[in-house]
Z-matrix of the N, CA and C atoms (Angstrom, degrees):
N
C 1 1.459
C 2 1.523 1 108.95
N 3 1.338 2 118.00 1 139.42
C 4 1.451 3 121.64 2 -177.97
C 5 1.517 4 110.38 3 -70.70
N 6 1.338 5 116.33 4 163.75
C 7 1.458 6 121.89 5 177.09
C 8 1.524 7 109.19 6 -62.62
N 9 1.334 8 116.72 7 128.85
C 10 1.470 9 119.37 8 -174.22
C 11 1.525 10 113.81 9 -110.39
N 12 1.330 11 117.86 10 1.60
C 13 1.463 12 119.63 11 -174.99
C 14 1.523 13 112.81 12 -60.48
N 15 1.322 14 117.11 13 -34.71
C 16 1.467 15 120.47 14 -176.85
C 17 1.526 16 113.20 15 -92.24
N 18 1.331 17 117.41 16 0.90
C 19 1.460 18 120.65 17 -178.94
C 20 1.515 19 111.25 18 -87.14
N 21 1.346 20 117.21 19 149.16
C 22 1.465 21 119.57 20 172.85
C 23 1.527 22 108.75 21 -80.79
N 24 1.327 23 116.35 22 176.24
C 25 1.460 24 120.13 23 -172.92
C 26 1.520 25 112.57 24 -62.30
N 27 1.329 26 117.96 25 -43.00
C 28 1.461 27 120.79 26 -179.87
C 29 1.522 28 110.53 27 -64.34
N 30 1.324 29 117.14 28 -39.04
C 31 1.458 30 120.17 29 177.76
C 32 1.529 31 111.01 30 -65.91
N 33 1.325 32 116.43 31 -36.13
C 34 1.467 33 120.22 32 177.03
C 35 1.528 34 110.55 33 -65.56
N 36 1.332 35 116.44 34 -39.73
C 37 1.467 36 119.83 35 177.05
C 38 1.528 37 110.52 36 -63.41
N 39 1.323 38 116.49 37 -41.33
C 40 1.461 39 119.81 38 178.17
C 41 1.530 40 110.73 39 -63.65
N 42 1.326 41 116.03 40 -39.74
C 43 1.456 42 120.21 41 179.40
C 44 1.527 43 110.82 42 -64.97
N 45 1.349 44 116.08 43 -42.99
C 46 1.461 45 119.92 44 178.06
C 47 1.519 46 110.90 45 -62.52
N 48 1.334 47 116.12 46 -40.34
C 49 1.464 48 120.71 47 -178.18
C 50 1.526 49 111.78 48 -60.47
N 51 1.326 50 116.39 49 -35.17
C 52 1.463 51 120.54 50 -179.71
C 53 1.523 52 111.94 51 -61.74
N 54 1.326 53 116.26 52 -27.06
C 55 1.459 54 120.21 53 -172.97
C 56 1.532 55 113.00 54 -102.85
N 57 1.320 56 116.40 55 11.79
C 58 1.467 57 119.41 56 176.33
C 59 1.520 58 110.48 57 -96.91
N 60 1.330 59 115.94 58 -57.69
C 61 1.462 60 119.26 59 176.62
C 62 1.521 61 113.24 60 68.74
N 63 1.335 62 115.94 61 -176.09
C 64 1.476 63 120.48 62 179.32
C 65 1.522 64 111.52 63 -63.87
N 66 1.333 65 116.24 64 147.28
C 67 1.465 66 122.27 65 177.09
C 68 1.518 67 107.86 66 -122.06
N 69 1.315 68 116.37 67 125.57
C 70 1.453 69 120.79 68 -176.76
C 71 1.519 70 113.23 69 -69.62
N 72 1.323 71 115.16 70 163.21
C 73 1.463 72 121.37 71 178.15
C 74 1.524 73 109.03 72 -82.11
N 75 1.323 74 115.77 73 99.58
C 76 1.458 75 120.30 74 -177.04
C 77 1.523 76 112.48 75 -100.24
N 78 1.324 77 117.28 76 -7.06
C 79 1.462 78 121.40 77 179.71
C 80 1.514 79 111.01 78 -102.42
N 81 1.336 80 116.26 79 156.00
C 82 1.462 81 120.50 80 -178.67
C 83 1.527 82 110.31 81 -137.06
N 84 1.335 83 116.22 82 122.83
C 85 1.458 84 122.05 83 174.48
C 86 1.521 85 107.19 84 -96.57
N 87 1.335 86 116.33 85 98.86
C 88 1.459 87 120.51 86 -175.14
C 89 1.527 88 112.38 87 -71.54
N 90 1.346 89 116.60 88 -25.73
C 91 1.467 90 119.75 89 -178.26
C 92 1.527 91 110.96 90 -73.90
N 93 1.352 92 116.36 91 -47.76
C 94 1.463 93 120.41 92 -178.98
C 95 1.528 94 112.52 93 -96.06
N 96 1.347 95 115.54 94 -0.81
C 97 1.457 96 122.64 95 171.12
C 98 1.537 97 113.14 96 60.31
N 99 1.313 98 116.53 97 57.98
C 100 1.457 99 120.13 98 170.15
C 101 1.529 100 109.16 99 -149.58
N 102 1.316 101 115.57 100 158.80
C 103 1.452 102 121.91 101 178.08
C 104 1.521 103 109.62 102 -103.36
N 105 1.330 104 117.36 103 154.49
C 106 1.457 105 121.05 104 -175.49
C 107 1.520 106 110.39 105 -150.85
N 108 1.341 107 115.19 106 165.02
C 109 1.464 108 121.35 107 175.62
C 110 1.529 109 107.44 108 -81.58
N 111 1.309 110 117.21 109 123.04
C 112 1.459 111 120.25 110 -177.29
C 113 1.524 112 111.79 111 -76.96
N 114 1.329 113 115.09 112 156.55
C 115 1.454 114 121.24 113 175.28
C 116 1.526 115 109.99 114 -58.17
N 117 1.324 116 117.49 115 -41.16
C 118 1.463 117 121.32 116 -177.73
C 119 1.521 118 111.66 117 -61.25
N 120 1.334 119 117.06 118 -44.70
C 121 1.463 120 120.86 119 -178.90
C 122 1.524 121 111.32 120 -64.41
N 123 1.338 122 116.20 121 -42.23
C 124 1.465 123 119.82 122 -179.14
C 125 1.525 124 110.55 123 -68.25
N 126 1.341 125 117.83 124 -44.71
C 127 1.458 126 120.69 125 179.59
C 128 1.522 127 111.57 126 -61.92
N 129 1.332 128 116.56 127 -41.05
C 130 1.461 129 120.65 128 -178.92
C 131 1.529 130 110.38 129 -62.10
N 132 1.334 131 116.96 130 -46.32
C 133 1.459 132 120.96 131 -178.71
C 134 1.524 133 111.45 132 -65.87
N 135 1.343 134 116.48 133 -42.93
C 136 1.464 135 120.20 134 -178.47
C 137 1.519 136 110.55 135 -68.83
N 138 1.334 137 117.80 136 -45.73
C 139 1.463 138 121.13 137 -178.10
C 140 1.518 139 111.43 138 -58.14
N 141 1.320 140 117.14 139 -44.13
C 142 1.459 141 120.66 140 179.84
C 143 1.524 142 111.18 141 -61.16
N 144 1.334 143 116.85 142 -43.63
C 145 1.466 144 121.02 143 -176.69
C 146 1.527 145 112.34 144 -70.47
N 147 1.334 146 117.72 145 -44.84
C 148 1.464 147 118.95 146 -176.76
C 149 1.526 148 111.67 147 -73.54
N 150 1.328 149 117.45 148 -29.40
C 151 1.463 150 119.87 149 177.73
C 152 1.534 151 109.98 150 -64.89
N 153 1.322 152 116.77 151 -42.27
C 154 1.461 153 120.90 152 178.28
C 155 1.529 154 111.11 153 -65.82
N 156 1.333 155 116.62 154 -32.45
C 157 1.469 156 120.70 155 -178.59
C 158 1.524 157 112.53 156 -83.86
N 159 1.333 158 118.07 157 -7.21
C 160 1.457 159 120.83 158 -179.90
C 161 1.515 160 113.46 159 79.00
N 162 1.331 161 116.14 160 34.88
C 163 1.468 162 121.99 161 -177.38
C 164 1.522 163 109.23 162 -118.06
N 165 1.337 164 116.09 163 144.94
C 166 1.461 165 121.77 164 168.96
C 167 1.519 166 107.86 165 -124.29
N 168 1.344 167 115.86 166 146.97
C 169 1.467 168 121.78 167 176.65
C 170 1.522 169 107.51 168 -123.64
N 171 1.335 170 115.95 169 113.20
C 172 1.463 171 122.34 170 -176.23
C 173 1.530 172 109.61 171 -101.32
N 174 1.349 173 117.56 172 118.08
C 175 1.465 174 120.11 173 -178.97
C 176 1.533 175 112.82 174 -91.01
N 177 1.320 176 115.23 175 150.74
C 178 1.460 177 122.18 176 172.78
C 179 1.525 178 106.96 177 -144.90
N 180 1.329 179 117.09 178 138.43
C 181 1.461 180 119.98 179 -173.63
C 182 1.526 181 111.51 180 -124.38
N 183 1.323 182 114.79 181 140.59
C 184 1.468 183 121.66 182 175.83
C 185 1.526 184 108.55 183 -123.53
N 186 1.321 185 116.44 184 126.96
C 187 1.464 186 120.33 185 177.93
C 188 1.527 187 108.68 186 -72.80
N 189 1.329 188 116.80 187 124.38
C 190 1.465 189 120.07 188 179.90
C 191 1.528 190 112.10 189 -108.61
N 192 1.335 191 116.00 190 -13.60
C 193 1.466 192 118.07 191 177.60
C 194 1.526 193 108.69 192 -170.05
N 195 1.332 194 116.69 193 143.02
C 196 1.462 195 120.69 194 171.11
C 197 1.525 196 108.84 195 -155.15
N 198 1.316 197 114.47 196 143.86
C 199 1.460 198 119.17 197 -177.12
C 200 1.527 199 108.76 198 -161.28
N 201 1.321 200 115.81 199 164.73
C 202 1.456 201 122.57 200 177.80
C 203 1.526 202 109.09 201 -110.45
N 204 1.321 203 115.75 202 145.35
C 205 1.458 204 120.63 203 -179.26
C 206 1.517 205 108.83 204 -142.59
N 207 1.315 206 116.34 205 134.69
C 208 1.465 207 120.77 206 -179.53
C 209 1.521 208 110.59 207 -61.79
N 210 1.313 209 115.97 208 137.44
C 211 1.453 210 121.11 209 178.32
C 212 1.526 211 110.30 210 -94.09
N 213 1.326 212 116.29 211 161.06
C 214 1.464 213 120.87 212 -178.78
C 215 1.524 214 111.45 213 -67.71
N 216 1.326 215 116.47 214 -22.64
C 217 1.459 216 120.56 215 -178.46
C 218 1.523 217 112.65 216 -92.10
N 219 1.306 218 116.04 217 5.59
C 220 1.458 219 119.92 218 -175.87
C 221 1.509 220 110.27 219 94.97
N 222 1.328 221 116.34 220 158.47
C 223 1.460 222 119.76 221 -176.60
C 224 1.522 223 110.74 222 79.91
N 225 1.339 224 116.32 223 -167.08
C 226 1.453 225 120.98 224 -177.78
C 227 1.525 226 110.77 225 -131.92
N 228 1.311 227 115.14 226 147.03
C 229 1.453 228 121.73 227 170.79
C 230 1.523 229 108.61 228 -103.54
N 231 1.321 230 115.85 229 141.28
C 232 1.460 231 120.67 230 177.54
C 233 1.522 232 108.65 231 -98.91
N 234 1.327 233 117.21 232 129.43
C 235 1.460 234 123.18 233 -179.67
C 236 1.523 235 109.02 234 -112.47
N 237 1.320 236 116.60 235 135.74
C 238 1.457 237 122.06 236 178.50
C 239 1.524 238 108.85 237 -132.77
N 240 1.319 239 116.61 238 134.33
C 241 1.463 240 122.88 239 173.59
C 242 1.522 241 108.21 240 -119.68
N 243 1.312 242 116.34 241 132.44
C 244 1.453 243 120.80 242 179.65
C 245 1.526 244 109.64 243 -125.94
N 246 1.327 245 115.12 244 159.37
C 247 1.456 246 120.87 245 168.46
C 248 1.521 247 106.37 246 -112.17
N 249 1.324 248 116.06 247 116.04
C 250 1.458 249 120.58 248 179.33
C 251 1.519 250 110.40 249 -89.62
N 252 1.325 251 116.15 250 133.09
C 253 1.469 252 122.19 251 173.71
C 254 1.520 253 107.37 252 -113.29
N 255 1.327 254 116.89 253 125.62
C 256 1.456 255 121.82 254 -173.42
C 257 1.532 256 109.56 255 -119.54
N 258 1.330 257 115.62 256 115.00
C 259 1.456 258 121.33 257 179.47
C 260 1.522 259 109.00 258 -95.15
N 261 1.323 260 115.73 259 115.52
C 262 1.459 261 122.31 260 -179.65
C 263 1.528 262 107.64 261 -98.04
N 264 1.320 263 117.68 262 126.03
C 265 1.465 264 120.03 263 -175.20
C 266 1.523 265 110.89 264 -142.29
N 267 1.348 266 113.98 265 155.78
C 268 1.462 267 119.83 266 176.47
C 269 1.524 268 111.84 267 -128.52
N 270 1.334 269 116.77 268 15.58
C 271 1.458 270 121.05 269 -178.74
C 272 1.505 271 113.15 270 96.85
N 273 1.339 272 117.15 271 -16.28
C 274 1.462 273 121.29 272 179.63
C 275 1.526 274 111.80 273 -125.18
N 276 1.314 275 116.01 274 -45.68
C 277 1.461 276 120.87 275 -176.98
C 278 1.525 277 110.42 276 -122.82
N 279 1.324 278 115.57 277 159.84
C 280 1.459 279 120.98 278 178.53
C 281 1.525 280 110.48 279 -134.71
N 282 1.312 281 115.14 280 149.89
C 283 1.467 282 123.50 281 171.27
C 284 1.523 283 105.91 282 -132.34
N 285 1.319 284 116.74 283 137.06
C 286 1.463 285 120.94 284 -177.82
C 287 1.521 286 109.71 285 -116.87
N 288 1.333 287 115.67 286 132.73
C 289 1.461 288 121.57 287 176.36
C 290 1.515 289 110.37 288 -129.98
N 291 1.315 290 117.12 289 163.38
C 292 1.462 291 121.45 290 179.85
C 293 1.522 292 110.00 291 -130.69
N 294 1.322 293 115.50 292 155.95
C 295 1.462 294 121.85 293 176.31
C 296 1.522 295 108.63 294 -158.30
N 297 1.329 296 118.25 295 127.79
C 298 1.468 297 119.93 296 175.71
C 299 1.516 298 110.93 297 -76.96
N 300 1.312 299 116.28 298 157.26
C 301 1.458 300 121.67 299 176.51
C 302 1.513 301 110.08 300 -146.92
N 303 1.326 302 116.56 301 149.27
C 304 1.459 303 121.71 302 179.69
C 305 1.520 304 109.87 303 -131.44
N 306 1.333 305 115.63 304 146.88
C 307 1.455 306 120.31 305 177.76
C 308 1.513 307 110.68 306 -147.16
N 309 1.317 308 116.18 307 150.31
C 310 1.460 309 120.36 308 176.68
C 311 1.515 310 109.62 309 -139.15
N 312 1.327 311 115.40 310 145.39
C 313 1.452 312 121.35 311 179.95
C 314 1.517 313 107.35 312 -167.54
N 315 1.309 314 115.88 313 162.33
C 316 1.458 315 119.44 314 178.37
C 317 1.520 316 111.92 315 -78.26
N 318 1.338 317 117.42 316 -10.56
C 319 1.453 318 121.17 317 -179.55
C 320 1.513 319 112.56 318 -131.47
N 321 1.371 320 115.15 319 -151.47
C 322 1.457 321 120.21 320 -174.53
C 323 1.529 322 112.72 321 -75.52
N 324 1.332 323 118.23 322 -5.43
C 325 1.456 324 120.60 323 -178.58
C 326 1.525 325 112.91 324 -68.82
N 327 1.325 326 117.85 325 -14.29
C 328 1.461 327 120.63 326 -178.83
C 329 1.520 328 111.32 327 -58.24
N 330 1.341 329 117.01 328 -39.21
C 331 1.460 330 120.82 329 179.99
C 332 1.523 331 110.45 330 -64.33
N 333 1.332 332 116.64 331 -46.93
C 334 1.462 333 120.28 332 -179.78
C 335 1.525 334 111.01 333 -62.94
N 336 1.322 335 116.60 334 -39.18
C 337 1.462 336 120.26 335 179.48
C 338 1.527 337 111.34 336 -64.99
N 339 1.329 338 116.89 337 -38.16
C 340 1.467 339 120.48 338 179.30
C 341 1.530 340 110.43 339 -64.99
N 342 1.339 341 116.35 340 -43.41
C 343 1.465 342 120.65 341 179.80
C 344 1.529 343 110.52 342 -66.06
N 345 1.330 344 116.15 343 -41.28
C 346 1.464 345 121.28 344 178.28
C 347 1.522 346 110.53 345 -61.66
N 348 1.336 347 116.54 346 -42.75
C 349 1.457 348 121.47 347 179.47
C 350 1.524 349 111.12 348 -60.90
N 351 1.333 350 117.01 349 -45.28
C 352 1.461 351 120.86 350 -179.61
C 353 1.527 352 110.68 351 -61.59
N 354 1.339 353 116.69 352 -45.94
C 355 1.463 354 120.35 353 -178.20
C 356 1.531 355 111.42 354 -66.27
N 357 1.320 356 115.80 355 -45.05
C 358 1.463 357 120.20 356 -178.87
C 359 1.526 358 111.16 357 -58.30
N 360 1.326 359 117.32 358 -47.45
C 361 1.455 360 119.37 359 -176.14
C 362 1.520 361 112.38 360 -78.43
N 363 1.332 362 117.62 361 -23.33
C 364 1.464 363 119.11 362 171.97
C 365 1.524 364 109.48 363 -65.48
N 366 1.328 365 116.82 364 -46.06
C 367 1.458 366 120.57 365 177.68
C 368 1.527 367 111.15 366 -60.50
N 369 1.328 368 116.63 367 -43.17
C 370 1.457 369 120.04 368 -178.79
C 371 1.526 370 111.58 369 -62.50
N 372 1.328 371 117.63 370 -40.69
C 373 1.454 372 121.27 371 179.83
C 374 1.532 373 110.97 372 -73.91
N 375 1.329 374 116.59 373 -43.03
C 376 1.463 375 120.56 374 -176.98
C 377 1.518 376 111.21 375 -61.41
N 378 1.335 377 116.72 376 -43.89
C 379 1.452 378 120.55 377 -175.80
C 380 1.530 379 113.19 378 -104.75
N 381 1.333 380 116.57 379 10.13
C 382 1.463 381 121.88 380 177.04
C 383 1.528 382 110.68 381 51.65
N 384 1.321 383 115.71 382 49.85
C 385 1.462 384 121.27 383 -176.40
C 386 1.527 385 110.24 384 -78.45
N 387 1.311 386 115.86 385 127.31
C 388 1.463 387 121.33 386 179.21
C 389 1.525 388 109.39 387 -130.39
N 390 1.317 389 115.44 388 171.36
C 391 1.464 390 118.90 389 174.33
C 392 1.528 391 110.67 390 -119.81
N 393 1.345 392 116.03 391 12.28
C 394 1.464 393 122.11 392 -177.96
C 395 1.517 394 111.58 393 59.09
N 396 1.303 395 116.16 394 29.03
C 397 1.458 396 121.23 395 -178.56
C 398 1.516 397 107.15 396 -140.98
N 399 1.296 398 117.26 397 170.99
C 400 1.457 399 121.55 398 178.30
C 401 1.516 400 109.39 399 -65.19
N 402 1.321 401 116.98 400 134.57
C 403 1.453 402 121.92 401 -177.97
C 404 1.522 403 109.91 402 -76.61
N 405 1.352 404 118.95 403 120.84
C 406 1.463 405 120.45 404 -179.42
C 407 1.515 406 112.06 405 -63.93
N 408 1.347 407 117.04 406 -21.78
C 409 1.455 408 119.30 407 179.91
C 410 1.525 409 111.82 408 -73.95
N 411 1.347 410 117.05 409 -9.84
C 412 1.461 411 120.27 410 177.69
C 413 1.520 412 112.28 411 -81.91
N 414 1.319 413 117.15 412 -7.90
C 415 1.451 414 121.58 413 -179.39
C 416 1.512 415 110.97 414 -116.71
N 417 1.312 416 116.21 415 148.62
C 418 1.453 417 121.26 416 176.28
C 419 1.521 418 109.21 417 -75.32
N 420 1.335 419 116.71 418 134.88
C 421 1.462 420 119.24 419 176.78
C 422 1.514 421 111.37 420 -69.32
N 423 1.326 422 117.17 421 -17.80
C 424 1.460 423 122.32 422 175.03
C 425 1.524 424 107.91 423 -108.56
N 426 1.330 425 119.85 424 111.36
C 427 1.460 426 120.90 425 -175.73
C 428 1.510 427 113.82 426 -61.12
N 429 1.322 428 118.20 427 -17.35
C 430 1.468 429 121.14 428 177.69
C 431 1.522 430 111.82 429 -106.55
N 432 1.325 431 115.96 430 19.46
C 433 1.458 432 119.19 431 -170.84
C 434 1.499 433 115.67 432 -88.16
N 435 1.339 434 119.69 433 -4.57
C 436 1.455 435 119.81 434 175.40
C 437 1.510 436 114.35 435 83.38
N 438 1.336 437 119.34 436 17.71
C 439 1.455 438 121.34 437 176.61
C 440 1.520 439 107.82 438 -97.46
N 441 1.309 440 118.20 439 121.62
C 442 1.443 441 121.58 440 -178.18
C 443 1.507 442 109.56 441 -117.69
N 444 1.346 443 115.94 442 142.02
C 445 1.442 444 120.13 443 -177.32
C 446 1.511 445 111.24 444 -64.79
N 447 1.317 446 118.04 445 -34.49
C 448 1.452 447 119.46 446 -176.08
C 449 1.513 448 112.77 447 -65.72
N 450 1.306 449 117.68 448 -46.39
C 451 1.458 450 121.15 449 -175.94
C 452 1.515 451 112.53 450 -99.01
N 453 1.353 452 117.33 451 -14.59
C 454 1.454 453 122.19 452 -174.97
C 455 1.528 454 110.19 453 49.01
N 456 1.299 455 115.68 454 52.31
C 457 1.457 456 121.01 455 -175.91
C 458 1.511 457 109.89 456 -122.94
N 459 1.318 458 117.21 457 124.92
C 460 1.455 459 121.88 458 177.45
C 461 1.520 460 109.10 459 -104.08
N 462 1.306 461 115.97 460 141.43
C 463 1.452 462 120.14 461 -179.20
C 464 1.518 463 108.88 462 -116.90
N 465 1.313 464 116.72 463 129.24
C 466 1.448 465 122.46 464 178.18
C 467 1.524 466 108.72 465 -124.46
N 468 1.316 467 117.77 466 149.75
C 469 1.463 468 119.78 467 -178.00
C 470 1.523 469 112.86 468 -58.35
N 471 1.348 470 116.76 469 -42.39
C 472 1.463 471 121.05 470 -178.99
C 473 1.521 472 109.35 471 -130.53
N 474 1.331 473 117.53 472 77.38
C 475 1.464 474 119.99 473 -176.78
C 476 1.523 475 111.94 474 -65.47
N 477 1.322 476 116.05 475 142.97
C 478 1.458 477 121.68 476 177.37
C 479 1.517 478 109.06 477 -80.32
N 480 1.334 479 119.44 478 128.23
C 481 1.467 480 121.10 479 179.42
C 482 1.525 481 111.07 480 -64.09
N 483 1.315 482 116.61 481 154.20
C 484 1.460 483 121.34 482 175.98
C 485 1.522 484 109.51 483 -60.13
N 486 1.324 485 115.98 484 139.87
C 487 1.465 486 120.71 485 -179.65
C 488 1.529 487 110.50 486 -81.06
N 489 1.327 488 115.80 487 165.60
C 490 1.462 489 120.88 488 177.73
C 491 1.528 490 110.50 489 -61.25
N 492 1.341 491 116.83 490 -39.41
C 493 1.464 492 119.87 491 -179.72
C 494 1.520 493 111.17 492 -64.10
N 495 1.323 494 116.50 493 -38.69
C 496 1.462 495 119.47 494 177.26
C 497 1.528 496 110.90 495 -63.97
N 498 1.326 497 116.25 496 -43.40
C 499 1.464 498 119.86 497 179.45
C 500 1.524 499 111.02 498 -64.85
N 501 1.335 500 116.34 499 -39.82
C 502 1.469 501 120.03 500 178.18
C 503 1.529 502 110.55 501 -63.19
N 504 1.346 503 115.86 502 -41.87
C 505 1.466 504 120.11 503 178.70
C 506 1.520 505 110.89 504 -62.52
N 507 1.335 506 116.58 505 -44.22
C 508 1.463 507 120.25 506 178.09
C 509 1.526 508 111.04 507 -62.64
N 510 1.325 509 116.46 508 -41.85
C 511 1.465 510 120.25 509 179.07
C 512 1.527 511 111.78 510 -58.88
N 513 1.340 512 116.28 511 -42.55
C 514 1.467 513 120.48 512 178.98
C 515 1.524 514 111.24 513 -66.84
N 516 1.342 515 115.95 514 -39.02
C 517 1.462 516 119.44 515 178.41
C 518 1.534 517 111.22 516 -66.99
N 519 1.324 518 117.08 517 -41.71
C 520 1.471 519 120.54 518 177.41
C 521 1.528 520 109.90 519 -58.36
N 522 1.329 521 116.72 520 -45.07
C 523 1.458 522 120.75 521 -178.36
C 524 1.525 523 111.32 522 -65.32
N 525 1.344 524 116.30 523 -40.81
C 526 1.466 525 120.23 524 -179.85
C 527 1.529 526 111.13 525 -65.33
N 528 1.341 527 116.23 526 -40.62
C 529 1.472 528 120.48 527 178.08
C 530 1.524 529 109.87 528 -65.76
N 531 1.327 530 116.48 529 -42.23
C 532 1.461 531 121.23 530 178.34
C 533 1.527 532 111.20 531 -58.82
N 534 1.340 533 115.76 532 -43.96
C 535 1.475 534 120.18 533 -179.74
C 536 1.521 535 111.33 534 -66.58
N 537 1.355 536 116.23 535 -43.65
C 538 1.467 537 120.36 536 -178.31
C 539 1.525 538 111.95 537 -66.26
N 540 1.342 539 115.21 538 -43.92
C 541 1.461 540 120.32 539 -174.91
C 542 1.527 541 112.17 540 -86.97
N 543 1.351 542 115.57 541 -6.66
C 544 1.474 543 120.53 542 -176.35
C 545 1.531 544 110.49 543 53.74
N 546 1.330 545 113.73 544 47.15
C 547 1.463 546 122.51 545 -179.00
C 548 1.524 547 109.13 546 -121.84
N 549 1.326 548 116.31 547 147.97
C 550 1.458 549 120.70 548 -179.68
C 551 1.532 550 110.67 549 -56.03
N 552 1.329 551 115.93 550 136.15
C 553 1.465 552 121.38 551 -176.80
C 554 1.521 553 111.93 552 -58.58
N 555 1.321 554 117.90 553 -41.42
C 556 1.467 555 120.73 554 -179.23
C 557 1.528 556 112.03 555 -64.65
N 558 1.337 557 116.59 556 -34.37
C 559 1.460 558 120.80 557 178.23
C 560 1.529 559 109.82 558 -65.92
N 561 1.345 560 115.91 559 -43.72
C 562 1.464 561 121.18 560 178.82
C 563 1.526 562 110.46 561 -61.69
N 564 1.334 563 116.13 562 -50.25
C 565 1.464 564 120.82 563 -177.15
C 566 1.530 565 111.21 564 -61.38
N 567 1.330 566 116.28 565 -44.41
C 568 1.463 567 120.25 566 -179.16
C 569 1.520 568 111.76 567 -62.34
N 570 1.346 569 116.80 568 -43.30
C 571 1.464 570 121.09 569 -178.45
C 572 1.523 571 111.33 570 -62.73
N 573 1.332 572 116.79 571 -41.65
C 574 1.462 573 119.75 572 -177.75
C 575 1.525 574 111.28 573 -75.88
N 576 1.323 575 117.46 574 -41.35
C 577 1.467 576 120.46 575 178.28
C 578 1.523 577 111.57 576 -62.07
N 579 1.335 578 116.30 577 -32.11
C 580 1.469 579 120.12 578 179.16
C 581 1.526 580 112.10 579 -61.07
N 582 1.338 581 116.57 580 -26.11
C 583 1.468 582 120.29 581 179.36
C 584 1.529 583 110.56 582 -64.14
N 585 1.329 584 116.64 583 -25.50
C 586 1.468 585 121.26 584 177.83
C 587 1.522 586 111.12 585 -104.15
N 588 1.338 587 116.36 586 13.40
C 589 1.462 588 122.07 587 -178.82
C 590 1.523 589 110.84 588 54.96
N 591 1.336 590 115.06 589 42.85
C 592 1.463 591 121.31 590 179.33
C 593 1.520 592 109.26 591 -124.58
N 594 1.324 593 115.94 592 150.85
C 595 1.458 594 120.72 593 176.77
C 596 1.526 595 111.90 594 -106.42
N 597 1.336 596 116.55 595 -10.52
C 598 1.462 597 120.94 596 176.26
C 599 1.525 598 108.54 597 -152.53
N 600 1.329 599 116.05 598 161.89
C 601 1.460 600 120.12 599 -178.90
C 602 1.523 601 111.72 600 -68.52
N 603 1.329 602 117.69 601 -20.36
C 604 1.462 603 120.67 602 178.14
C 605 1.527 604 111.80 603 -67.40
N 606 1.330 605 117.32 604 -18.51
C 607 1.464 606 121.17 605 179.47
C 608 1.525 607 112.56 606 -89.09
N 609 1.324 608 117.89 607 -5.12
C 610 1.463 609 120.85 608 -176.08
C 611 1.522 610 111.74 609 -80.07
N 612 1.314 611 115.00 610 143.10
C 613 1.460 612 120.54 611 169.74
C 614 1.521 613 107.79 612 -88.28
N 615 1.323 614 115.48 613 169.46
C 616 1.458 615 119.94 614 177.84
C 617 1.527 616 110.75 615 -58.15
N 618 1.329 617 116.59 616 -42.23
C 619 1.459 618 120.54 617 -176.59
C 620 1.520 619 111.79 618 -72.40
N 621 1.335 620 117.57 619 -42.93
C 622 1.464 621 119.04 620 -179.74
C 623 1.525 622 110.67 621 -67.42
N 624 1.339 623 117.78 622 -31.18
C 625 1.462 624 120.63 623 176.57
C 626 1.526 625 109.99 624 -65.38
N 627 1.336 626 117.10 625 -41.73
C 628 1.465 627 120.67 626 176.79
C 629 1.526 628 111.09 627 -59.33
N 630 1.334 629 116.37 628 -42.96
C 631 1.457 630 120.69 629 -179.37
C 632 1.534 631 110.92 630 -64.76
N 633 1.339 632 117.28 631 -37.89
C 634 1.463 633 120.18 632 179.07
C 635 1.522 634 111.17 633 -70.71
N 636 1.341 635 117.34 634 -33.71
C 637 1.465 636 120.02 635 176.47
C 638 1.532 637 109.64 636 -61.05
N 639 1.334 638 116.79 637 -44.06
C 640 1.468 639 120.69 638 178.08
C 641 1.528 640 110.20 639 -62.17
N 642 1.332 641 116.75 640 -46.31
C 643 1.459 642 120.88 641 -179.76
C 644 1.532 643 111.17 642 -60.67
N 645 1.343 644 116.30 643 -46.53
C 646 1.463 645 120.44 644 -178.32
C 647 1.527 646 111.18 645 -67.43
N 648 1.334 647 117.29 646 -37.60
C 649 1.461 648 120.98 647 178.18
C 650 1.517 649 110.67 648 -63.16
N 651 1.321 650 116.64 649 -43.60
C 652 1.465 651 120.82 650 178.26
C 653 1.526 652 111.08 651 -62.79
N 654 1.326 653 116.50 652 -40.59
C 655 1.454 654 121.17 653 178.79
C 656 1.528 655 110.56 654 -63.30
N 657 1.321 656 116.87 655 -44.09
C 658 1.460 657 120.75 656 -179.94
C 659 1.524 658 110.67 657 -65.99
N 660 1.337 659 117.06 658 -41.09
C 661 1.463 660 120.66 659 178.12
C 662 1.525 661 110.98 660 -60.83
N 663 1.331 662 116.51 661 -43.24
C 664 1.464 663 120.92 662 179.38
C 665 1.527 664 110.92 663 -63.08
N 666 1.332 665 116.76 664 -42.61
C 667 1.464 666 120.35 665 178.77
C 668 1.524 667 110.88 666 -63.70
N 669 1.336 668 116.65 667 -39.08
C 670 1.463 669 120.95 668 179.51
C 671 1.522 670 110.75 669 -65.20
N 672 1.346 671 116.43 670 -42.73
C 673 1.464 672 120.41 671 179.28
C 674 1.523 673 110.55 672 -64.18
N 675 1.333 674 117.14 673 -40.64
C 676 1.466 675 120.30 674 178.90
C 677 1.517 676 110.86 675 -65.36
N 678 1.353 677 116.05 676 -36.97
C 679 1.453 678 120.10 677 178.02
C 680 1.511 679 112.34 678 -65.45
N 681 1.345 680 116.45 679 -39.67
C 682 1.466 681 120.71 680 178.85
C 683 1.515 682 112.17 681 -66.73
N 684 1.339 683 116.72 682 -34.15
C 685 1.453 684 120.18 683 179.60
C 686 1.522 685 112.06 684 -67.90
N 687 1.347 686 116.66 685 -33.29
C 688 1.462 687 120.21 686 -177.34
C 689 1.518 688 112.45 687 -91.57
N 690 1.358 689 116.42 688 -9.75
C 691 1.467 690 120.01 689 -178.04
C 692 1.535 691 110.47 690 -69.94
């Protein structure tokens, strides 16, 4: 890795990204029959790269929704949704990003799974981590579940409406994108809401709101990187 002392934070992130590369599918879901990149493999690759670049990433999580739902086998599953906030720092400058995460379990592990999910996918998006293979998350684990790659839309019999916290987060992201892109706020909001086939945030489900948060976060990150390059 090149000397990073004279690099700014974005340049250090770019340098770290060069040394991560594709990560193979080392995990196996025997129940749903697919392989995936494990949290351990992603954390190991990211930690090694950012440590060499002189970067730390500090996570913080806020619970935005949790509920219990009866399982088909009897009993209840606990569902937790969190919004992860990740502060990236090098001792001088900081960059903050967000990523939602969801977890389910019959016990208290649901919270840990939600936090793990947020961190794992934040790392994957931040460093563009791929496995050079088709992403299993692009397919529905239930072949009759109504998830299509083209629209990335899941259909559930009784979808949970988007929470106030999710709407507030989207509102802040819309405003930040509007400010960065110097574009009218209504134009930004309409363009992003259209991705979920919605005309207002009141029409969003909990899941579609999470997907829009990821989309808007990625858009804001890209605008920030472009701004740093031209600064």
